[in-house]
C-alpha positions as a printed NumPy array, in Angstrom:
array([[44.861, 72.575, 20.239],
       [46.696, 71.32 , 22.961],
       [46.464, 67.357, 23.338],
       [47.082, 64.672, 25.771],
       [47.071, 61.446, 25.31 ],
       [47.205, 58.551, 28.319],
       [47.491, 54.489, 27.877],
       [47.795, 52.269, 30.636],
       [48.277, 48.362, 30.365],
       [46.231, 46.518, 32.418],
       [47.059, 43.207, 34.12 ],
       [44.221, 41.376, 32.645],
       [46.298, 41.   , 29.276],
       [50.133, 40.454, 28.297],
       [49.738, 43.392, 25.667],
       [48.159, 46.581, 25.863],
       [45.169, 46.556, 23.158],
       [44.153, 49.939, 23.496],
       [45.153, 52.186, 20.813],
       [45.088, 56.045, 20.747],
       [46.333, 57.73 , 17.791],
       [45.92 , 61.314, 15.872],
       [46.401, 62.504, 12.275],
       [46.339, 65.385, 10.545],
       [45.071, 65.662,  6.98 ],
       [47.381, 66.3  ,  4.12 ],
       [45.695, 70.024,  3.539],
       [46.308, 70.634,  6.886],
       [42.425, 71.567,  7.748],
       [40.745, 68.757,  9.799],
       [42.628, 66.469, 12.841],
       [41.531, 63.223, 13.154],
       [41.416, 61.11 , 16.632],
       [41.272, 57.531, 16.905],
       [40.81 , 55.475, 19.807],
       [40.048, 51.769, 19.452],
       [39.694, 48.791, 22.139],
       [40.723, 45.763, 21.306],
       [38.599, 42.872, 22.493],
       [39.937, 40.803, 25.805],
       [38.582, 37.488, 25.014],
       [40.769, 37.692, 21.524],
       [44.483, 36.953, 21.422],
       [44.907, 38.821, 18.683],
       [42.579, 41.648, 19.138],
       [45.662, 44.021, 20.013],
       [47.276, 43.   , 17.105],
       [44.212, 43.709, 14.966],
       [43.552, 47.85 , 16.409],
       [46.839, 48.385, 16.311],
       [46.913, 47.414, 12.539],
       [43.487, 49.376, 11.829],
       [44.644, 52.166, 13.606],
       [48.134, 52.484, 11.667],
       [45.589, 51.412,  8.333],
       [42.829, 54.245,  8.824],
       [45.635, 57.192,  9.457],
       [47.311, 56.33 ,  6.181],
       [43.91 , 56.636,  4.585],
       [42.801, 59.701,  6.133],
       [45.792, 61.458,  4.901],
       [44.644, 60.158,  1.342],
       [41.123, 61.951,  1.493],
       [40.496, 65.178, -0.401],
       [39.298, 68.295,  1.253],
       [35.853, 67.563,  0.135],
       [35.899, 63.891,  1.687],
       [36.94 , 65.898,  4.999],
       [33.423, 67.91 ,  5.216],
       [31.372, 65.238,  6.861],
       [31.37 , 61.057,  8.171],
       [31.114, 59.804,  4.345],
       [35.023, 59.727,  4.03 ],
       [35.897, 57.759,  7.024],
       [32.933, 55.036,  6.423],
       [34.463, 54.659,  2.988],
       [37.663, 54.173,  5.016],
       [36.069, 51.935,  7.611],
       [34.462, 49.675,  4.731],
       [37.765, 49.664,  3.155],
       [39.465, 48.341,  6.413],
       [36.914, 46.173,  7.395],
       [37.505, 44.133,  3.46 ],
       [41.29 , 43.972,  4.035],
       [41.853, 42.98 ,  7.317],
       [39.272, 39.963,  7.076],
       [40.626, 37.318,  6.261],
       [43.618, 38.122,  8.312],
       [41.236, 38.476, 11.749],
       [38.772, 36.631, 11.129],
       [37.614, 36.517, 15.006],
       [38.958, 39.824, 16.34 ],
       [37.3  , 42.791, 16.932],
       [37.5  , 46.314, 18.575],
       [35.86 , 49.231, 20.045],
       [36.105, 52.19 , 18.01 ],
       [35.977, 55.645, 18.311],
       [36.597, 58.273, 15.266],
       [36.377, 61.774, 16.332],
       [37.426, 64.08 , 13.419],
       [37.473, 67.883, 14.328],
       [36.595, 70.164, 11.231],
       [37.158, 73.865, 12.794],
       [34.465, 73.951, 15.814],
       [32.803, 71.2  , 14.587],
       [33.228, 67.408, 15.986],
       [31.838, 64.323, 13.736],
       [31.829, 61.151, 16.209],
       [31.711, 57.74 , 14.64 ],
       [31.281, 54.845, 17.403],
       [30.756, 51.419, 17.659],
       [31.743, 49.527, 21.085],
       [32.195, 51.113, 24.765],
       [34.913, 54.083, 24.137],
       [33.105, 57.448, 25.203],
       [33.665, 60.998, 24.359],
       [32.839, 63.51 , 26.859],
       [33.384, 66.977, 28.305],
       [35.179, 68.388, 30.706],
       [34.386, 71.43 , 32.352],
       [36.523, 73.374, 34.975],
       [36.418, 71.215, 37.585],
       [37.448, 67.989, 36.086],
       [33.807, 66.881, 36.041],
       [32.764, 65.097, 32.987],
       [29.768, 64.606, 30.944],
       [29.206, 61.545, 28.657],
       [27.965, 62.662, 25.34 ],
       [28.276, 59.208, 23.642],
       [26.276, 56.209, 24.005],
       [28.543, 52.982, 24.68 ],
       [26.665, 49.823, 23.224],
       [26.652, 47.363, 26.187],
       [24.295, 44.799, 27.223],
       [23.937, 46.677, 30.286],
       [22.177, 49.42 , 28.953],
       [20.78 , 47.552, 25.462],
       [17.212, 47.877, 26.873],
       [17.126, 50.817, 28.814],
       [19.194, 54.021, 28.116],
       [21.751, 54.8  , 31.18 ],
       [24.891, 56.495, 32.113],
       [28.103, 55.732, 32.444],
       [27.749, 55.612, 36.121],
       [25.031, 53.749, 36.212],
       [26.558, 51.063, 34.302],
       [30.676, 51.006, 35.063],
       [29.662, 48.756, 38.105],
       [27.389, 46.321, 36.216],
       [29.063, 43.148, 34.656],
       [27.003, 42.837, 31.322],
       [29.033, 46.047, 30.724],
       [31.691, 43.924, 29.483],
       [29.42 , 42.302, 26.665],
       [29.11 , 44.456, 23.546],
       [26.086, 44.8  , 21.556],
       [28.209, 46.675, 18.513],
       [31.832, 46.785, 17.545],
       [34.195, 46.916, 14.741],
       [34.223, 43.676, 13.939],
       [36.727, 42.138, 11.361],
       [34.238, 39.61 ,  9.694],
       [31.392, 41.517,  9.331],
       [30.955, 45.347,  8.968],
       [28.487, 47.06 , 11.336],
       [27.238, 50.341, 10.781],
       [28.741, 52.844, 13.541],
       [26.935, 55.254, 15.794],
       [27.264, 59.112, 13.837],
       [27.04 , 61.971, 15.69 ],
       [27.959, 65.676, 15.41 ],
       [29.32 , 68.272, 17.802],
       [29.855, 72.079, 18.205],
       [32.732, 72.245, 20.514],
       [31.771, 74.867, 23.262],
       [33.694, 77.156, 24.636],
       [35.63 , 76.561, 28.229],
       [35.327, 73.571, 28.023],
       [37.876, 70.302, 27.363],
       [36.757, 67.147, 25.267],
       [38.141, 63.441, 26.509],
       [37.794, 61.027, 24.695],
       [38.037, 57.439, 26.811],
       [38.127, 53.456, 26.7  ],
       [36.118, 51.798, 29.264],
       [39.131, 50.727, 31.284],
       [39.512, 55.104, 32.098],
       [35.523, 55.944, 32.253],
       [34.795, 53.028, 34.777],
       [37.398, 53.978, 37.449],
       [36.178, 56.467, 40.117],
       [35.823, 59.899, 40.369],
       [38.77 , 60.105, 42.774],
       [41.012, 57.483, 40.278],
       [39.84 , 60.256, 37.101],
       [40.208, 62.988, 38.555],
       [43.59 , 61.956, 39.802],
       [44.617, 60.613, 35.948],
       [43.205, 64.131, 35.039],
       [45.487, 65.901, 36.975],
       [48.689, 63.817, 36.867],
       [48.558, 63.374, 40.593],
       [48.121, 59.549, 40.467],
       [51.733, 58.482, 41.228],
       [50.782, 54.324, 41.18 ],
       [48.548, 53.419, 38.873],
       [47.615, 49.242, 37.924],
       [44.444, 49.042, 36.54 ],
       [42.854, 45.73 , 35.218],
       [41.927, 46.597, 32.285],
       [43.849, 48.699, 29.962],
       [42.692, 52.289, 30.391],
       [43.936, 55.203, 27.78 ],
       [42.601, 58.525, 27.167],
       [42.867, 61.738, 24.779],
       [42.213, 65.002, 25.944],
       [41.875, 67.73 , 23.59 ],
       [42.201, 71.19 , 25.024],
       [39.49 , 73.998, 23.569],
       [41.308, 77.627, 22.956],
       [38.181, 79.089, 22.517]])
């Protein structure tokens, strides 16, 4: 299961507020991919995202095999994390995408504007999860239709330190001959040429305005 992780700091903040990690369960049967995008408007949201990712990874390793068969174990971790971090990060929030790979099935939990998609052999991406922004709150729109809309920067759902918000949950079967991509909005809002160059490692100079990150999971079926 080859994995590629990319994260590039943008110019609009002093720190990279994207956090991308992967962790393996103690029983060795599942892998958890964690993607967080800390709020640009909150100075401590980068620290919040980094601490949240570390907390999730530690608690994930403690889950039993029975707690890994569905999303319930991960939701328990998120509720625990929110109560543990709320007093330290009162006003901070982050977009969150958790992807649990269990055999040939993916459990996907998301809140905010991180996204999961499938990449075909020509590097075209079909985005499969919904982002939670004002650009698509009244009408369902594709990523391509909202990437240039300034309202996409206003989130309608996220993971908040102050209050627990129930995320979206989806299930996917791993498709054959298709790679999986998980990305922050700093990546999916790029034009197709820039995305292709980053995916194929042919873009030599890259300094985005927003932090841009992705995880590629190569499907070996």
